[in-house]
C-alpha positions in Angstrom: 67.6 65.3 20.1 64.9 67.9 19.5 66.3 68.7 16.1 66.5 65.0 15.1 62.8 64.5 16.1 61.3 67.7 14.8 63.8 68.8 12.1 65.6 72.1 12.0 62.6 74.3 11.5 60.4 72.4 13.9 63.1 72.5 16.6 63.5 76.3 16.1 59.7 76.8 16.5 59.8 74.5 19.6 62.5 76.5 21.3 60.8 79.8 20.4 57.5 78.6 21.8 59.3 77.6 25.0 61.1 80.9 25.2 57.8 82.8 24.9 56.3 80.6 27.6 59.1 81.3 30.1 60.0 84.9 29.3 57.8 86.5 32.0 58.3 83.9 34.7 61.8 82.5 34.1 64.0 84.8 32.0 67.0 82.6 32.2 65.2 79.6 30.8 63.7 81.8 28.2 67.1 83.2 27.2 68.5 79.6 26.7 65.5 78.6 24.7 65.7 81.7 22.4 69.4 81.2 21.9 68.9 77.5 21.0 66.4 78.7 18.4 68.8 81.4 17.1 66.2 84.0 18.0 68.6 86.7 19.1 66.1 89.5 18.5 63.6 87.9 20.9 66.3 87.2 23.6 67.5 90.8 23.6 64.0 92.2 23.4 63.1 90.3 26.5 65.8 92.1 28.5 65.0 95.4 26.9 61.4 95.1 28.2 62.9 94.4 31.6 65.1 97.5 31.4 68.2 95.2 31.8 70.7 96.8 29.5 73.6 94.7 30.8 72.0 91.3 29.9 70.8 92.7 26.6 74.3 93.7 25.5 75.7 90.4 26.7 73.5 88.6 24.2 74.5 91.0 21.4 78.1 90.1 22.0 77.2 86.4 21.5 75.5 87.0 18.1 77.1 86.1 14.8 78.8 89.2 13.4 76.8 89.2 10.2 73.6 89.5 12.2 74.6 92.1 14.7 74.1 95.4 12.9 70.6 94.7 11.4 69.3 93.2 14.6 70.8 95.9 16.9 69.4 98.7 14.8 65.9 97.2 15.0 66.2 96.7 18.7 67.6 100.2 19.2 64.6 101.6 17.3 62.3 99.4 19.4 63.8 100.7 22.6 63.8 104.4 21.4 60.1 104.2 20.5 59.3 103.1 24.0 61.2 105.8 25.7 64.1 103.6 26.7 66.7 106.0 25.4 69.7 104.8 27.5 69.1 101.2 26.5 68.8 102.2 22.8 72.1 104.0 23.1 73.8 101.1 24.9 72.8 98.6 22.2 74.4 100.8 19.6 77.6 101.2 21.7 77.8 97.5 22.0 78.6 97.2 18.3 80.8 100.3 18.2 78.3 102.9 16.9 79.3 105.4 19.6 78.4 108.6 17.7 74.9 107.4 16.9 74.4 106.4 20.6 75.4 109.8 21.7 73.0 111.4 19.2 70.2 109.3 20.6 70.9 110.5 24.1 71.2 114.2 23.0 67.8 113.9 21.2 66.3 112.3 24.3 67.8 115.0 26.6 66.3 117.7 24.4 62.9 116.0 24.5 62.9 115.8 28.3 64.0 119.4 28.5 61.1 120.3 26.3 58.5 118.5 28.4 59.8 120.1 31.6 61.7 117.2 32.9 65.1 118.9 33.5 66.2 116.3 36.0 66.1 113.6 33.3 67.7 115.8 30.7 70.6 116.6 33.1 71.4 112.9 33.6 71.2 112.2 29.8 73.4 115.2 28.9 75.9 114.1 31.5 76.0 110.6 29.8 77.4 112.2 26.6 79.7 114.7 28.4 77.7 117.9 27.6 78.4 119.6 30.9 77.3 123.0 29.5 73.8 121.5 28.9 73.9 119.7 32.2 74.4 123.2 33.8 71.3 124.5 31.9 69.2 121.5 32.9 70.2 121.7 36.6 69.5 125.4 36.6 66.0 124.7 35.1 65.5 122.1 37.8 66.4 124.5 40.5 63.9 127.1 39.2 61.2 124.4 38.9 61.9 123.3 42.5 61.6 126.9 43.8 58.2 127.3 42.1 57.1 124.2 43.9 58.5 125.4 47.2 61.1 122.7 47.4 63.9 125.0 48.7 66.5 122.3 49.6 66.1 120.6 46.2 66.5 123.9 44.5 69.7 124.7 46.4 71.2 121.3 45.5 70.3 121.8 41.8 71.9 125.2 41.6 75.0 123.9 43.3 75.2 121.2 40.6 74.6 123.8 37.9 77.6 125.8 39.2 79.9 122.8 39.1 78.7 121.8 35.6 79.3 125.3 34.3 82.7 125.3 35.9 83.5 122.0 34.3 82.5 123.3 30.9 84.5 126.5 31.3 81.6 128.9 31.5 82.5 131.2 34.3 79.9 133.8 33.6 77.1 131.3 33.9 78.7 129.8 37.1 78.8 133.3 38.7 75.3 134.1 37.7 74.0 130.9 39.4 76.2 131.6 42.4 74.4 134.9 42.9 71.2 133.0 43.0 72.6 130.7 45.7 73.5 133.7 47.9 69.8 134.4 48.3 69.4 131.2 50.2 71.3 132.9 53.1 68.1 135.0 53.6 66.1 131.9 54.3 68.8 130.5 56.6 68.9 133.8 58.5 65.1 133.8 58.8 65.1 130.3 60.3 68.0 131.1 62.6 66.1 134.1 64.0 62.9 132.1 64.3 64.7 129.3 66.2 66.2 131.9 68.6 62.7 133.3 69.4 63.5 136.6 67.6 60.0 136.5 66.0 59.8 140.3 65.1 63.1 140.2 63.2 62.1 137.0 61.4 58.8 138.5 60.4 60.5 141.6 59.0 62.3 139.3 56.5 59.1 137.6 55.2 58.4 140.1 52.4 61.9 139.9 51.0 62.0 136.1 51.2 58.6 135.9 49.3 60.1 138.0 46.6 63.1 135.7 46.0 61.2 132.4 46.9 57.7 132.8 45.4 57.1 129.1 45.8 57.1 129.4 49.6 53.7 130.4 50.9 53.5 133.4 53.3 51.4 131.2 55.5 54.2 128.6 55.8 56.6 131.3 57.0 54.3 132.6 59.6 53.5 129.1 60.7 57.2 128.3 61.0 57.6 131.2 63.4 54.5 130.1 65.3 55.8 126.6 65.6 59.1 127.7 67.1 57.4 130.0 69.6 55.0 127.2 70.6 57.9 124.8 71.2 59.7 127.5 73.1 56.9 127.8 75.6 55.5 131.1 74.3 52.0 130.0 73.4 50.5 133.5 73.4 53.0 134.8 70.9 52.5 131.6 68.8 48.8 132.4 68.6 49.4 135.7 66.8 51.5 134.0 64.1 49.2 131.1 63.6 46.4 133.7 63.2 48.5 135.5 60.5 49.2 132.1 58.8 45.5 131.4 58.7 44.7 134.8 57.3 47.4 134.6 54.6 46.4 131.3 52.9 43.6 130.4 50.5 44.3 126.7 51.0 41.4 125.3 53.0 43.4 122.4 54.4 46.2 124.6 55.6 43.8 127.1 57.1 42.1 124.4 59.0 45.4 123.2 60.3 46.2 126.6 61.6 42.8 127.0 63.1 43.3 123.7 64.9 46.6 124.9 66.2 44.9 128.1 67.5 42.3 126.0 69.3 44.9 123.7 70.8 47.0 126.6 72.1 43.9 128.5 73.3 43.0 125.5 75.5 46.6 125.4 76.9 46.5 129.1 77.7 43.1 128.8 79.4 44.6 126.2 81.8 47.5 128.4 82.8 47.5 130.2 86.1 47.1 134.0 85.9 48.9 136.9 87.4 46.9 139.6 89.0 43.6 137.9 88.5 41.2 138.3 91.4 37.5 138.3 92.2 35.7 141.7 92.7 34.6 141.8 96.4 32.1 144.6 95.7 30.4 146.5 92.9 33.1 148.8 91.4 32.6 152.4 90.4 34.8 152.0 87.3 33.4 150.1 84.3 35.4 147.4 82.5 37.9 149.1 80.1 37.0 146.6 77.4 33.2 146.1 77.4 32.5 149.4 79.2 29.9 147.7 81.4 29.8 147.7 85.2 32.1 145.4 87.2 30.0 143.7 89.9 30.9 141.7 93.0 32.0 138.2 92.1 33.3 139.1 88.6 36.8 137.8 87.7 38.9 141.0 87.2 42.5 142.0 86.4 44.4 145.3 86.3 46.5 146.4 83.4 50.1 145.9 84.6 51.0 149.3 83.0 48.3 151.7 83.9 46.4 149.8 86.5 43.0 150.2 84.9 40.6 147.3 85.7 38.8 145.0 83.3 36.9 141.8 83.4 39.6 139.2 83.2 38.4 137.2 80.2 37.6 140.4 78.3 41.1 141.9 78.7 42.7 138.5 77.8 40.8 138.3 74.6 41.4 142.0 73.8 45.2 141.5 74.2 45.2 138.4 72.1 43.7 140.3 69.2 44.9 143.9 69.7 48.2 143.4 71.5 47.7 146.4 73.7 45.8 147.8 76.6 42.5 149.4 75.6 43.0 152.2 78.1 46.7 153.3 77.9 47.5 151.6 74.6 50.7 150.1 76.0 51.9 147.0 74.1 50.8 143.9 76.0 51.1 140.2 75.5 48.9 137.6 77.1 52.0 136.4 78.9 52.0 139.7 80.7 48.8 138.6 82.3 50.1 135.2 83.4 52.5 133.7 85.9 56.0 132.8 84.6 
């Protein structure tokens, strides 16, 4: 009816106009209108813009054979220019140009590898069956993740690299990456020790871990030990590691977080009952072992549990927090040694 009233050319313009009107709000109506107009390019382009490769190739299969190659090549170029590489390849595959489609993907993968997007390159290489290049891209992705401190993501990428190298019969490369994977056991051992409260042993591993995992900040490792100790009911030990975490970071937000943790734990410690604390009933002959000033009647005092020397209670507590030892006999002490269990 439209053709009878408007003529062939007028009807074509009518349907194209309606297709353009509907393409953003009702793609199905737009598709019908474009196909009634014979505007196959516009119909496919609409789905290319929507990243809908399936619908785009369905329309290509409905096109007259004599129009397919020219239209598809234009659409593939349009897709490629907009970074829609998989769709550009899919359009070519729809009319049997498989080699050209694979070439597009290979070029795109190389481009993404060049701009430091190994995760995209790996997917594209996998599409064309280049497992050797998938291995390289996954390995690059693992290294990138390590530099960003994303340890679990790095481990997954290295594992995929090993599989890809195995699949492409590259045993030397697979073995090389497997050696990288073995280093992750260091981090697992560190976390196991920390979780068991073996703080000193965990701390001894920090330098080696930092060598192999430069993306992990020293402060994060100290803070991990501190967090475990805090959850385990060892606040005084946690203080020492939060303090080390604060000292080892240049990130002001992280440092403030560690300082806040120190304040929080300090408040908790101050509320805990003490062991051996008492009040001096008279002026004492011995001076405080910390401040070296006289101890007077009414002062809160405590004796070192090792040598028995007396100090003002708050002075000795603060000294042990910082120095970790008695100022008189130099025996190793923890603030827990001055508190009830």
